[in-house]
Legacy VTK file of the C-alpha trace (Angstrom):
# vtk DataFile Version 3.0
C-alpha trace
ASCII
DATASET POLYDATA
POINTS 219 float
-20.509 -72.246 65.186
-21.077 -73.798 68.646
-22.436 -71.272 71.119
-19.443 -71.844 73.409
-17.241 -69.938 70.966
-19.250 -66.771 71.632
-19.069 -67.032 75.431
-16.846 -65.355 78.010
-17.070 -68.036 80.720
-17.353 -65.896 83.825
-16.759 -66.135 87.563
-16.629 -62.775 89.334
-18.246 -63.626 92.682
-16.778 -62.096 95.800
-16.274 -65.538 97.364
-14.674 -67.249 94.371
-11.767 -69.452 95.465
-8.708 -70.537 93.509
-10.115 -74.056 93.121
-13.267 -72.580 91.590
-11.211 -70.500 89.190
-9.250 -73.610 88.207
-12.522 -75.439 87.638
-13.731 -72.529 85.482
-10.606 -72.844 83.326
-11.009 -76.609 83.024
-14.624 -76.143 81.931
-13.511 -73.545 79.406
-10.980 -76.023 77.980
-13.542 -78.805 77.920
-16.213 -76.763 76.147
-13.861 -74.480 74.177
-15.358 -71.162 75.195
-14.001 -67.968 73.687
-12.535 -66.828 76.985
-12.639 -66.953 80.749
-13.485 -63.758 82.630
-12.140 -63.476 86.173
-11.181 -60.849 88.711
-7.661 -59.411 88.309
-5.991 -61.447 91.057
-6.916 -64.675 89.257
-5.422 -63.747 85.883
-2.062 -65.429 86.711
-3.927 -68.648 87.545
-5.930 -68.487 84.304
-2.819 -67.634 82.305
-0.981 -70.652 83.647
-3.866 -73.048 83.107
-4.763 -71.839 79.626
-1.267 -71.711 78.136
-1.160 -73.546 74.846
-4.896 -73.088 74.234
-6.673 -70.482 72.068
-8.831 -69.434 75.036
-8.500 -65.748 75.931
-7.996 -64.413 79.438
-10.350 -61.536 80.284
-10.468 -59.470 83.449
-12.460 -56.563 84.872
-11.175 -53.094 85.752
-12.827 -50.611 88.133
-15.205 -53.423 88.981
-18.031 -53.469 89.893
-18.820 -49.798 90.558
-16.520 -47.770 88.324
-16.103 -45.234 91.116
-12.376 -45.048 91.623
-9.322 -42.968 90.743
-7.839 -42.862 87.256
-4.473 -43.878 88.688
-6.080 -46.979 90.173
-7.635 -47.886 86.829
-4.271 -47.525 85.118
-2.421 -49.616 87.703
-5.099 -52.324 87.523
-4.935 -52.342 83.747
-1.131 -52.448 83.655
-0.887 -55.236 86.231
-3.607 -57.272 84.537
-1.856 -57.079 81.186
1.509 -57.933 82.724
-0.144 -60.949 84.351
-1.451 -62.239 81.020
-4.816 -60.606 80.344
-5.843 -60.518 76.671
-9.025 -58.508 77.206
-10.096 -55.769 79.620
-13.716 -55.157 80.672
-13.773 -51.692 82.274
-16.739 -50.303 84.211
-17.828 -46.827 83.136
-17.855 -44.151 85.851
-21.625 -44.210 86.325
-21.649 -41.608 89.094
-19.711 -39.144 86.940
-22.018 -39.829 83.996
-25.089 -39.129 86.114
-23.441 -35.971 87.433
-22.997 -34.639 83.910
-19.209 -35.002 83.979
-18.855 -36.450 80.505
-15.287 -35.181 80.241
-14.156 -37.350 83.150
-16.060 -40.393 81.890
-14.581 -40.112 78.415
-11.073 -39.312 79.641
-10.964 -42.414 81.881
-12.186 -44.665 79.086
-9.800 -43.172 76.544
-6.708 -43.469 78.710
-7.399 -47.074 79.722
-8.235 -47.996 76.134
-5.095 -46.372 74.759
-2.937 -48.142 77.341
-4.505 -51.523 76.549
-4.284 -51.023 72.801
-0.559 -50.310 72.979
-0.252 -53.899 74.280
-2.677 -55.313 71.689
-5.265 -55.911 74.407
-8.956 -55.558 73.543
-11.225 -53.276 75.632
-14.917 -53.604 76.455
-16.660 -50.796 78.343
-19.377 -51.845 80.813
-22.121 -49.190 80.872
-24.360 -50.852 83.538
-27.387 -49.991 81.449
-29.971 -51.111 84.021
-29.249 -48.051 86.226
-29.282 -45.549 83.348
-32.139 -43.502 81.938
-32.835 -43.689 78.215
-30.947 -40.462 77.561
-28.024 -41.677 79.679
-27.875 -44.972 77.787
-27.698 -43.105 74.486
-25.065 -40.683 75.798
-22.994 -43.506 77.326
-23.052 -45.430 74.062
-21.765 -42.406 72.142
-18.984 -41.908 74.678
-17.939 -45.560 74.392
-17.590 -45.182 70.632
-15.661 -41.930 71.019
-13.276 -43.556 73.491
-11.970 -45.956 70.867
-12.983 -49.051 72.839
-13.704 -52.270 70.972
-16.994 -53.284 72.601
-19.877 -51.885 74.566
-20.768 -54.315 77.358
-24.228 -54.005 78.869
-23.791 -55.009 82.506
-21.523 -56.062 85.349
-23.983 -58.773 86.339
-23.985 -57.409 89.873
-27.282 -55.610 89.205
-30.150 -57.661 87.776
-31.346 -56.378 84.408
-34.800 -57.672 83.432
-34.709 -55.402 80.350
-31.455 -56.725 78.886
-32.960 -57.616 75.501
-34.548 -54.177 75.152
-31.257 -52.506 76.081
-29.449 -54.537 73.416
-32.064 -53.526 70.848
-31.451 -49.889 71.741
-27.686 -50.153 71.481
-27.900 -51.993 68.163
-30.027 -49.140 66.846
-27.861 -46.247 68.034
-24.316 -47.594 67.764
-22.471 -47.307 64.432
-23.063 -50.289 62.184
-20.707 -53.103 63.128
-19.798 -51.747 66.574
-19.555 -54.772 68.835
-21.748 -55.498 71.840
-21.165 -57.914 74.691
-24.410 -58.833 76.423
-24.235 -59.814 80.073
-26.324 -59.744 83.209
-28.999 -62.422 83.611
-28.201 -64.731 80.707
-28.969 -68.084 82.257
-30.338 -70.236 79.417
-29.716 -71.179 75.797
-32.862 -69.503 74.458
-31.813 -66.096 75.829
-28.212 -66.475 74.679
-29.079 -67.549 71.131
-31.724 -64.829 70.849
-29.139 -62.193 71.690
-26.605 -63.658 69.250
-29.236 -63.758 66.497
-29.949 -60.074 67.177
-26.319 -59.247 66.427
-24.494 -59.455 69.750
-20.834 -60.458 69.316
-20.144 -61.876 72.750
-22.063 -63.344 75.702
-20.889 -62.976 79.301
-22.364 -65.593 81.605
-21.649 -67.819 84.575
-24.262 -70.282 83.275
-22.039 -71.501 80.454
-22.262 -75.216 81.174
-26.068 -75.120 81.451
-26.368 -73.181 78.195
-24.066 -75.562 76.316
-25.827 -78.636 77.666
-29.165 -77.165 76.574
-27.733 -76.582 73.089
-26.536 -80.197 72.922
-30.050 -81.489 73.648
-31.780 -79.455 70.933
LINES 1 220
219 0 1 2 3 4 5 6 7 8 9 10 11 12 13 14 15 16 17 18 19 20 21 22 23 24 25 26 27 28 29 30 31 32 33 34 35 36 37 38 39 40 41 42 43 44 45 46 47 48 49 50 51 52 53 54 55 56 57 58 59 60 61 62 63 64 65 66 67 68 69 70 71 72 73 74 75 76 77 78 79 80 81 82 83 84 85 86 87 88 89 90 91 92 93 94 95 96 97 98 99 100 101 102 103 104 105 106 107 108 109 110 111 112 113 114 115 116 117 118 119 120 121 122 123 124 125 126 127 128 129 130 131 132 133 134 135 136 137 138 139 140 141 142 143 144 145 146 147 148 149 150 151 152 153 154 155 156 157 158 159 160 161 162 163 164 165 166 167 168 169 170 171 172 173 174 175 176 177 178 179 180 181 182 183 184 185 186 187 188 189 190 191 192 193 194 195 196 197 198 199 200 201 202 203 204 205 206 207 208 209 210 211 212 213 214 215 216 217 218
């Protein structure tokens, strides 16, 4: 299977313009990526441009810090789905996790996941593993599974993670067999992307999609 079909083609930069989002969608159509991943306000643009294609529309919730109110998460999720989102990538409440408030972390994930699932929308939980200790990574992974979410996603991409491969190895070891992982955060070349896929990752989040695909085509 071409590597493009494992990729969420991503543009989440603070200065992304509508023309850049439209270009992202056109690239996704050209290369047939699995999805595009954009900030919530751009979901209507992606929905319009990708109608009639199999390409999914993914957006981020509580992004990039996860430090917001539950009501805000629910409104974001509801509006995103109403605007055409097929997949939700929600940032875990890292501050609450580090404060030992597992109940809040789990409750937020569960409620967003349940809302999305009632609309047949898939949920990935971003744990931002680079800022977590080993024990916190393990605990976060267990909470993601308990929440009923469909994927654990490693990173927002807003914090560089030089240990992404090691984090993926850890999650593959501690998650239930078959639980899906989306790797993201610093995947800029084909060799890294294919290594992660060969390890067992089910999805790649990257803004370097075109470069990765062009590298694959020249192998």
